[in-house]
C-alpha positions as CSV (number, residue, x, y, z in Angstrom):
1,X,74.4,119.0,78.0
2,X,72.8,116.0,79.8
3,X,71.0,115.0,76.5
4,X,74.5,114.8,75.0
5,X,75.9,112.8,77.7
6,X,73.0,110.2,77.4
7,X,73.3,110.2,73.6
8,X,77.1,109.6,74.1
9,X,76.8,106.9,76.7
10,X,74.0,105.1,74.5
11,X,76.3,105.2,71.6
12,X,79.3,103.7,73.6
13,X,77.1,100.9,74.9
14,X,75.9,100.0,71.3
15,X,79.5,99.9,70.1
16,X,80.4,97.6,72.8
17,X,78.2,94.8,71.4
18,X,80.9,93.6,69.1
19,X,84.4,93.8,70.6
20,X,84.4,90.2,72.1
21,X,85.5,89.0,68.7
22,X,88.0,91.7,67.3
23,X,89.3,91.2,64.2
24,X,93.1,90.8,63.8
25,X,95.4,92.0,61.1
26,X,96.2,89.5,58.5
27,X,99.5,88.8,59.9
28,X,98.1,87.9,63.3
29,X,95.5,85.6,62.1
30,X,95.6,82.3,63.9
31,X,95.1,78.7,62.5
32,X,92.2,76.3,63.6
33,X,92.8,72.9,65.2
34,X,95.1,71.1,63.1
35,X,93.4,68.1,61.1
36,X,95.5,65.9,58.9
37,X,93.7,64.7,55.8
38,X,94.8,63.1,52.7
39,X,94.0,64.8,49.4
40,X,94.3,63.2,45.9
41,X,96.8,65.7,44.7
42,X,99.5,67.8,46.4
43,X,98.7,71.3,47.3
44,X,100.8,74.3,46.9
45,X,101.3,74.4,50.7
46,X,100.4,72.3,53.6
47,X,98.7,75.4,55.1
48,X,95.7,77.2,53.4
49,X,95.0,80.4,55.1
50,X,91.9,81.1,52.9
51,X,90.3,78.2,54.8
52,X,90.7,79.8,58.3
53,X,87.4,80.7,60.1
54,X,86.5,84.4,60.4
55,X,87.0,84.2,64.0
56,X,89.0,82.0,66.5
57,X,86.8,83.1,69.4
58,X,84.5,80.5,71.0
59,X,80.7,81.1,70.5
60,X,79.8,82.2,74.2
61,X,76.0,82.9,74.5
62,X,74.8,86.3,75.9
63,X,72.7,86.7,78.9
64,X,69.8,85.9,79.4
65,X,69.3,83.8,76.1
66,X,68.2,80.2,76.4
67,X,71.7,78.9,75.4
68,X,73.0,80.9,78.2
69,X,70.6,79.5,80.7
70,X,71.3,75.8,79.4
71,X,75.1,76.5,79.8
72,X,74.8,77.7,83.3
73,X,72.1,75.5,84.7
74,X,72.4,72.4,82.5
75,X,76.0,72.3,81.5
76,X,77.1,69.5,79.3
77,X,80.2,67.9,80.7
78,X,82.5,67.1,77.6
79,X,83.1,63.4,77.1
80,X,85.4,61.9,74.6
81,X,84.7,58.4,73.6
82,X,87.4,56.4,71.9
83,X,86.6,55.3,68.4
84,X,87.6,52.1,66.8
85,X,90.1,52.4,64.0
86,X,88.4,53.3,60.7
87,X,88.5,51.8,57.1
88,X,90.6,48.8,58.1
89,X,88.3,46.2,56.6
90,X,88.4,48.0,53.2
91,X,91.9,46.7,52.7
92,X,91.4,43.0,53.6
93,X,91.9,41.0,50.6
94,X,92.0,37.1,50.8
95,X,92.5,37.1,54.5
96,X,95.5,39.5,54.3
97,X,95.6,43.2,54.9
98,X,96.8,44.5,51.5
99,X,98.4,48.0,51.5
100,X,99.9,50.3,48.9
101,X,101.9,53.0,50.3
102,X,99.0,55.6,49.8
103,X,96.5,53.5,51.5
104,X,98.9,53.0,54.3
105,X,99.3,56.4,54.8
106,X,95.6,57.1,54.7
107,X,95.0,54.6,57.5
108,X,98.0,56.4,59.6
109,X,96.3,59.8,59.2
110,X,92.9,58.4,60.2
111,X,93.9,56.1,62.9
112,X,97.3,57.2,64.4
113,X,96.9,58.2,68.1
114,X,100.0,60.4,68.2
115,X,98.8,62.4,65.2
116,X,95.5,62.7,67.1
117,X,97.1,64.1,70.3
118,X,99.3,66.4,68.4
119,X,96.3,68.0,66.7
120,X,94.9,68.9,70.1
121,X,98.0,71.1,70.7
122,X,96.5,74.0,69.1
123,X,93.3,73.9,71.1
124,X,94.6,75.5,74.3
125,X,96.2,78.5,72.4
126,X,92.8,78.9,70.6
127,X,91.0,79.0,73.8
128,X,93.5,81.7,74.9
129,X,92.0,84.0,72.3
130,X,88.6,83.7,73.9
131,X,90.1,84.3,77.2
132,X,92.1,87.5,76.1
133,X,88.8,88.7,74.5
134,X,87.2,88.6,77.9
135,X,88.4,92.1,78.8
136,X,85.6,93.3,76.6
137,X,82.9,91.2,78.4
138,X,80.3,93.6,80.1
139,X,79.5,92.9,83.8
140,X,76.2,93.4,85.4
141,X,75.7,93.7,89.1
142,X,72.4,93.9,91.1
143,X,72.1,94.0,94.9
144,X,69.1,94.3,97.2
145,X,69.2,94.3,101.1
146,X,66.6,95.0,103.9
147,X,67.4,96.1,107.2
148,X,64.9,96.4,110.2
149,X,66.0,98.3,113.2
150,X,64.3,99.0,116.7
151,X,65.8,101.7,118.7
152,X,64.8,103.4,121.9
153,X,64.2,107.2,121.6
154,X,66.9,109.3,123.4
155,X,65.2,112.6,122.9
156,X,61.7,113.9,122.2
157,X,62.5,114.7,118.6
158,X,62.8,111.1,117.7
159,X,59.0,110.9,117.0
160,X,58.3,107.8,118.9
161,X,59.4,106.2,122.2
162,X,60.7,103.2,120.2
163,X,61.8,104.1,116.7
164,X,61.2,101.2,114.4
165,X,62.7,101.6,110.6
166,X,63.0,99.5,107.6
167,X,65.6,100.3,105.1
168,X,65.5,98.5,101.7
169,X,68.2,99.8,99.2
170,X,68.9,98.1,95.8
171,X,71.3,98.9,92.9
172,X,72.0,97.8,89.5
173,X,75.4,98.5,87.7
174,X,76.7,97.9,84.3
175,X,80.3,98.2,83.3
176,X,82.2,97.5,80.2
177,X,85.6,98.4,78.4
178,X,85.3,99.3,75.0
179,X,87.8,98.6,72.2
180,X,89.0,102.3,72.2
181,X,90.0,101.9,76.0
182,X,87.1,103.6,77.3
183,X,85.5,102.4,80.4
184,X,81.6,103.1,80.6
185,X,79.8,102.6,84.0
186,X,76.0,102.9,84.4
187,X,74.4,102.9,88.0
188,X,70.7,102.7,88.7
189,X,70.1,102.7,92.5
190,X,67.0,103.2,94.8
191,X,65.9,102.8,98.3
192,X,62.6,102.4,100.3
193,X,62.6,103.7,104.0
194,X,59.7,103.5,106.3
195,X,59.6,104.5,110.1
196,X,57.0,105.0,112.9
197,X,58.5,108.4,113.6
198,X,55.7,111.0,113.3
199,X,58.2,113.6,112.3
200,X,59.1,111.9,109.0
201,X,58.0,114.0,106.1
202,X,57.8,111.1,103.6
203,X,56.7,107.7,105.0
204,X,57.4,105.4,103.4
205,X,60.0,107.4,101.2
206,X,61.5,106.5,97.9
207,X,64.9,107.5,96.7
208,X,66.1,106.8,93.1
209,X,69.2,107.6,91.2
210,X,70.9,107.2,88.1
211,X,74.7,107.7,87.4
212,X,76.4,107.6,84.0
213,X,80.1,107.7,84.0
214,X,83.1,107.1,81.5
215,X,86.9,107.1,81.8
216,X,89.1,107.6,78.7
217,X,92.8,107.1,79.0
218,X,94.9,109.7,76.9
219,X,98.3,108.3,77.0
220,X,98.9,104.8,78.5
221,X,96.1,102.3,77.1
222,X,94.9,104.6,74.5
223,X,93.8,103.3,71.1
224,X,92.4,100.1,69.7
225,X,95.8,98.5,68.9
226,X,97.2,99.0,72.4
227,X,93.8,97.7,74.0
228,X,93.7,94.8,71.9
229,X,97.2,93.6,72.4
230,X,96.4,90.8,74.5
231,X,94.3,89.5,71.7
232,X,96.9,90.1,69.3
233,X,99.5,88.2,71.2
234,X,97.0,85.2,71.6
235,X,96.4,85.1,68.1
236,X,100.0,85.2,67.2
237,X,100.8,82.5,69.8
238,X,98.0,80.4,68.1
239,X,99.8,80.9,64.9
240,X,103.1,79.8,66.4
241,X,101.5,76.9,67.8
242,X,100.0,75.8,64.5
243,X,103.4,75.7,62.9
244,X,104.8,73.7,65.8
245,X,102.0,71.2,65.5
246,X,102.6,71.1,61.7
247,X,106.3,70.5,62.4
248,X,105.4,67.6,64.8
249,X,103.0,65.9,62.3
250,X,105.7,66.3,59.7
251,X,108.0,64.2,62.0
252,X,105.1,61.6,62.6
253,X,104.6,61.2,58.9
254,X,108.2,60.7,58.2
255,X,108.2,58.0,60.9
256,X,105.3,56.2,59.6
257,X,106.5,56.1,56.1
258,X,110.0,55.0,57.3
259,X,108.1,52.0,59.1
260,X,106.5,51.0,55.9
261,X,109.9,50.8,54.1
262,X,111.5,48.8,57.3
263,X,108.9,46.3,56.8
264,X,109.7,46.0,53.0
265,X,113.4,45.8,54.0
266,X,112.8,43.0,56.5
267,X,110.6,41.2,54.1
268,X,113.3,41.3,51.2
269,X,115.9,40.4,53.7
270,X,113.9,37.4,54.7
271,X,113.4,36.4,51.1
272,X,117.3,36.6,50.6
273,X,118.0,34.5,53.7
274,X,115.4,31.9,52.5
275,X,117.1,31.7,49.0
276,X,120.5,31.2,50.8
277,X,119.0,28.6,52.9
278,X,117.6,26.8,49.9
279,X,121.1,26.8,48.3
280,X,122.6,25.5,51.5
281,X,120.0,22.8,51.7
282,X,120.9,21.7,48.0
283,X,124.6,21.9,48.7
284,X,124.2,19.7,52.0
285,X,122.1,17.1,50.3
286,X,124.6,16.7,47.3
287,X,127.4,16.5,49.8
288,X,125.8,13.7,51.9
289,X,125.1,11.8,48.5
290,X,128.7,12.2,47.4
291,X,129.7,11.1,50.9
292,X,127.3,8.1,50.6
293,X,128.7,7.0,47.2
294,X,132.3,7.4,48.7
295,X,133.2,10.3,46.4
296,X,134.3,12.5,49.3
297,X,135.7,11.7,52.7
298,X,133.8,12.2,56.1
299,X,135.8,15.4,56.6
300,X,134.2,17.2,53.7
301,X,130.7,17.1,55.2
302,X,131.2,19.3,58.0
303,X,131.4,22.5,55.9
304,X,128.2,22.1,54.3
305,X,126.4,21.1,57.5
306,X,127.8,24.4,59.3
307,X,126.7,26.5,56.1
308,X,123.2,24.9,56.4
309,X,123.0,25.7,60.3
310,X,124.1,29.2,59.7
311,X,121.5,29.8,57.1
312,X,118.7,28.4,59.1
313,X,120.0,30.7,62.0
314,X,119.8,33.7,59.5
315,X,116.3,32.8,58.2
316,X,114.9,32.5,61.8
317,X,116.5,36.0,62.7
318,X,115.1,37.7,59.6
319,X,111.6,36.3,60.3
320,X,111.6,37.7,63.8
321,X,112.9,41.0,62.6
322,X,110.0,41.0,60.0
323,X,107.6,40.4,62.7
324,X,108.8,43.3,65.0
325,X,108.6,45.7,62.0
326,X,105.2,44.6,61.2
327,X,104.2,45.2,64.8
328,X,105.5,48.7,64.6
329,X,103.5,49.2,61.4
330,X,100.4,47.8,62.9
331,X,100.7,50.5,65.7
332,X,101.3,53.3,63.2
333,X,97.9,52.7,61.4
334,X,96.0,51.5,64.6
335,X,95.6,47.8,63.5
336,X,96.7,46.6,67.1
337,X,93.4,48.2,68.4
338,X,91.0,46.0,66.2
339,X,91.0,42.4,67.3
340,X,89.4,41.4,64.1
341,X,92.3,42.5,61.9
342,X,95.3,42.7,64.3
343,X,96.5,39.2,63.5
344,X,96.1,39.3,59.7
345,X,99.2,38.9,57.6
346,X,100.2,42.1,56.2
347,X,100.8,42.4,52.4
348,X,102.7,45.6,51.1
349,X,102.4,45.9,47.5
350,X,104.8,48.7,47.0
351,X,107.6,47.1,44.9
352,X,111.3,47.5,45.8
353,X,112.6,48.5,42.5
354,X,115.9,50.2,41.6
355,X,115.6,53.8,40.5
356,X,116.6,54.6,37.1
357,X,116.7,58.4,37.5
358,X,119.9,60.1,37.9
359,X,118.5,63.3,39.2
360,X,120.9,66.0,40.2
361,X,120.0,68.5,43.1
362,X,120.3,72.3,43.1
363,X,121.5,72.6,46.6
364,X,120.9,76.3,47.0
365,X,117.4,76.0,45.6
366,X,116.4,73.3,48.0
367,X,118.0,75.3,51.0
368,X,115.8,78.4,49.8
369,X,112.7,76.0,49.7
370,X,113.7,74.8,53.2
371,X,114.1,78.3,54.7
372,X,110.5,79.2,53.2
373,X,108.6,76.2,54.0
374,X,109.8,74.5,57.1
375,X,107.2,74.9,59.9
376,X,109.9,74.9,62.6
377,X,111.4,78.0,60.9
378,X,107.9,79.8,60.5
379,X,107.4,79.2,64.3
380,X,110.5,81.0,65.1
381,X,109.6,83.8,62.8
382,X,106.2,83.8,64.5
383,X,107.9,84.2,67.9
384,X,109.5,87.4,66.5
385,X,106.0,88.9,66.0
386,X,105.0,88.1,69.5
387,X,108.4,89.8,70.9
388,X,107.3,92.9,68.9
389,X,103.8,93.0,70.4
390,X,105.3,92.5,74.0
391,X,107.7,95.4,73.2
392,X,104.7,97.5,72.3
393,X,103.0,96.5,75.5
394,X,106.0,97.3,77.6
395,X,106.6,100.8,76.0
396,X,102.9,101.5,76.7
397,X,103.4,100.6,80.3
398,X,106.2,103.2,80.6
399,X,103.9,106.1,79.5
400,X,102.1,108.3,82.1
401,X,98.6,107.6,83.2
402,X,96.6,110.4,81.9
403,X,92.8,109.8,82.0
404,X,89.7,111.9,81.2
405,X,86.6,111.2,83.1
406,X,83.0,112.6,83.2
407,X,79.7,111.7,84.4
408,X,76.1,112.6,84.9
409,X,73.9,112.0,87.8
410,X,70.1,112.5,88.4
411,X,67.9,111.6,91.3
412,X,64.4,111.5,92.5
413,X,62.3,111.3,95.6
414,X,58.8,110.1,96.2
415,X,56.5,108.7,98.8
416,X,53.6,109.5,100.9
417,X,53.9,113.2,102.0
418,X,53.0,114.2,105.6
419,X,53.2,118.0,105.6
420,X,54.2,119.5,108.9
421,X,51.4,120.5,111.4
422,X,51.0,124.2,111.7
423,X,51.6,125.8,115.1
424,X,48.0,126.8,115.2
425,X,47.0,123.3,115.1
426,X,45.0,121.4,112.5
427,X,44.8,118.1,111.0
428,X,47.7,116.5,109.1
429,X,46.3,115.3,105.6
430,X,48.8,112.9,103.9
431,X,49.3,113.5,100.3
432,X,49.4,110.0,98.5
433,X,52.5,109.3,96.6
434,X,54.9,106.3,95.8
435,X,57.9,105.1,93.9
436,X,56.4,106.5,90.6
437,X,57.1,110.1,91.9
438,X,60.7,109.3,92.4
439,X,61.0,107.8,88.9
440,X,59.2,110.8,87.4
441,X,61.6,113.2,89.1
442,X,64.7,111.2,88.1
443,X,63.8,111.1,84.5
444,X,62.6,114.4,84.5
445,X,66.3,115.5,85.0
446,X,65.2,118.1,87.4
447,X,68.0,117.5,89.9
448,X,71.2,117.0,87.7
449,X,74.9,116.8,88.6
450,X,77.6,117.0,86.2
451,X,81.3,116.1,86.9
452,X,84.4,116.0,84.8
453,X,88.0,115.0,85.8
454,X,91.5,114.7,84.6
455,X,93.9,112.3,86.3
456,X,97.5,112.5,85.9
457,X,99.7,109.7,87.4
458,X,103.4,110.1,86.5
459,X,105.9,107.3,87.6
460,X,108.7,109.3,89.0
461,X,110.9,106.2,88.8
462,X,109.2,103.0,87.2
463,X,111.9,100.4,87.4
464,X,109.5,97.5,87.0
465,X,108.2,98.8,83.7
466,X,111.8,99.5,82.6
467,X,112.8,96.0,83.5
468,X,109.9,94.5,81.6
469,X,110.9,96.5,78.6
470,X,114.6,95.3,78.8
471,X,113.4,91.7,79.2
472,X,111.2,92.1,76.1
473,X,114.1,93.5,74.1
474,X,116.4,90.6,75.3
475,X,113.6,88.0,74.3
476,X,113.6,89.5,70.9
477,X,117.3,89.3,70.4
478,X,117.2,85.7,71.6
479,X,114.6,84.8,69.1
480,X,116.6,86.6,66.4
481,X,119.5,84.7,67.0
482,X,117.5,81.5,67.4
483,X,116.0,82.1,63.9
484,X,119.6,82.5,62.6
485,X,120.9,79.3,64.2
486,X,117.7,77.4,63.0
487,X,118.3,78.7,59.4
488,X,122.0,77.5,59.8
489,X,120.7,74.1,61.0
490,X,118.0,74.0,58.4
491,X,120.7,74.5,55.8
492,X,123.1,72.0,57.2
493,X,120.4,69.3,57.4
494,X,119.3,69.9,53.8
495,X,123.0,69.7,52.6
496,X,123.5,66.6,54.7
497,X,120.3,65.0,53.3
498,X,121.3,65.7,49.7
499,X,124.8,64.1,50.4
500,X,123.0,61.0,52.0
501,X,120.8,60.6,48.8
502,X,123.7,60.9,46.5
503,X,125.8,58.7,48.7
504,X,122.9,56.0,48.8
505,X,122.3,56.2,45.0
506,X,126.1,55.7,44.1
507,X,126.2,52.9,46.7
508,X,123.0,51.4,45.1
509,X,124.7,51.3,41.6
510,X,127.8,49.7,43.2
511,X,125.6,47.2,44.9
512,X,123.9,46.2,41.7
513,X,127.3,45.5,40.1
514,X,128.5,43.6,43.2
515,X,125.3,41.4,43.2
516,X,125.8,40.7,39.4
517,X,129.4,39.7,40.0
518,X,128.7,37.7,42.9
519,X,125.9,35.8,40.9
520,X,128.3,35.1,38.1
521,X,131.0,33.9,40.4
522,X,128.5,31.5,42.0
523,X,127.3,30.1,38.8
524,X,131.1,29.7,37.7
525,X,132.0,27.9,40.9
526,X,128.8,25.8,40.5
527,X,129.8,24.8,37.1
528,X,133.4,24.0,38.0
529,X,132.2,22.0,41.0
530,X,130.0,20.1,38.6
531,X,133.0,19.5,36.2
532,X,135.2,18.3,39.2
533,X,137.7,21.1,38.8
534,X,136.7,22.9,42.2
535,X,135.6,21.8,45.7
536,X,132.6,22.3,47.8
537,X,134.6,25.0,49.7
538,X,134.7,27.6,47.0
539,X,131.0,26.9,46.1
540,X,129.9,27.6,49.6
541,X,132.1,30.6,49.7
542,X,130.5,31.9,46.5
543,X,127.1,31.4,47.8
544,X,127.8,33.4,51.0
545,X,129.2,36.2,48.9
546,X,126.1,36.1,46.8
547,X,123.8,36.2,49.8
548,X,125.8,39.1,51.3
549,X,125.7,41.1,48.0
550,X,121.8,40.5,47.6
551,X,121.3,41.8,51.3
552,X,123.6,44.7,50.7
553,X,121.4,45.5,47.5
554,X,118.1,45.3,49.5
555,X,119.6,47.5,52.2
556,X,120.9,50.1,49.7
557,X,117.7,50.2,47.8
558,X,115.6,50.8,50.9
559,X,118.1,53.2,52.3
560,X,117.7,55.2,49.1
561,X,114.0,55.4,49.6
562,X,114.5,56.4,53.2
563,X,117.0,59.2,52.4
564,X,114.7,60.5,50.0
565,X,112.0,60.6,52.5
566,X,114.5,62.5,55.0
567,X,115.3,65.0,52.1
568,X,111.7,66.0,51.6
569,X,111.2,66.1,55.6
570,X,114.5,68.5,55.7
571,X,113.0,70.7,53.1
572,X,109.7,70.7,54.8
573,X,107.8,69.4,51.6
574,X,106.9,66.0,52.8
575,X,103.4,66.9,53.5
576,X,102.9,68.6,50.3
577,X,104.4,65.8,48.3
578,X,102.1,63.2,49.8
579,X,99.1,65.3,49.4
580,X,98.7,66.1,53.0
581,X,96.8,69.2,54.0
582,X,96.8,70.3,57.8
583,X,93.8,72.4,58.3
């Protein structure tokens, strides 16, 4: 029987070497720290689960390995050094920072501080998996003490007038929770006692003992799935955190790309205003020449002057708007952090062209894609998985606590033996001995003690556990409703984004027609003015209308690009379309 107990304890101890990194079900797998990188071609999804590591548990060394000693006695304090923006000099051409949209997004992903901060959001949930796995970490305890006592003798049987004794107990204990819910404990203890009492049989005496115990829950806390629930919850929360991080990166990418088109819009608006300023300058100079030649009166010169002043104001305002948009663009890609390139002019090579495609959108198909791909929806669905795990934990807490326990104890005794003096007298001859005798007896299993126990704890009225289960059910209902409202919001956002794209596309076509008509009118008024059949008033009015039409065309063209970006963001496909993989 004792051999079976020892074999079982050894087997349990060996099986405990690997539970610190338990494997999770496929639905519980967590994601690593989010790292945004640009790939040459779009991926099927922005999240590739095949690239996940086998374990999300931090590698913690075992005692007493060298790495454990270094970590305890020579810990490395983590330090983070801010790095300079990368790859900026690669895009400096002829004293300008020349950027295509792809090159710009590569710099944003490499240097944007907000994206770097967002990536760190998954580190704490990942560390929580290691923390939850700590329930399987074994503990080892050792203790030694020494007590010297001198007491006056109170009777003749004390063995000395002043009894002096030295007690030196020590103990070692190993305890660990196994993945099956079994708790195993091994104790190894001993003591050395010495005294000056002449009646002591063993002096010094050695006592040793070994105790092996286990406790196995039969209802509450029974089974690998129940024991590993904290780890499963931590993994599920990591996955939810990953989707939340992906959603935040999606927003940042949309904002960065929108900033690129804002600069293009500001640049083209400046070009339109400069063209209008040139026309106003030409008209003013002609009006002044006609006045000098006496062809017109002094009253006719004020309108060209006012037109010229207003055009100059609009050019100045457009120039400052362009500078503000470029400053925002510099921050997006970290150019403001590098003094060597922060003041360089920015040249965006993406052309502002009028799209020719007349694409029709399948609304229900895009809504279906959004419901499947959007990371915010996937995060809410992951919360439902967390709720199910919490309900299982709460239901387990309602079960009675029934546990089977057992143990085996053996002991030994040793030391120098002093046999009692016979009544007839004689010399006491001590028998040499020591701690080896105690170990021989202990491992000889000559003094075994067996014990078995069955513990049954029944909660007559457990209102706390009942309330916890009710809270878990309410949370699941709340998250279920949250999923539905998020799906409704996603559907509405996709439909509105489609409407905005179609609206901006129709407005763009009308803006082209309006610009062409304004150009023809301006040419006609100029010819009529040259022939003397019209006045400068109509020419200036036509120039103003042409400037407004060209400005509206620029705005509608960039709005169409921005609305396309918003549509891809609402469907959750923006990262995939841009070839960005978060891993």
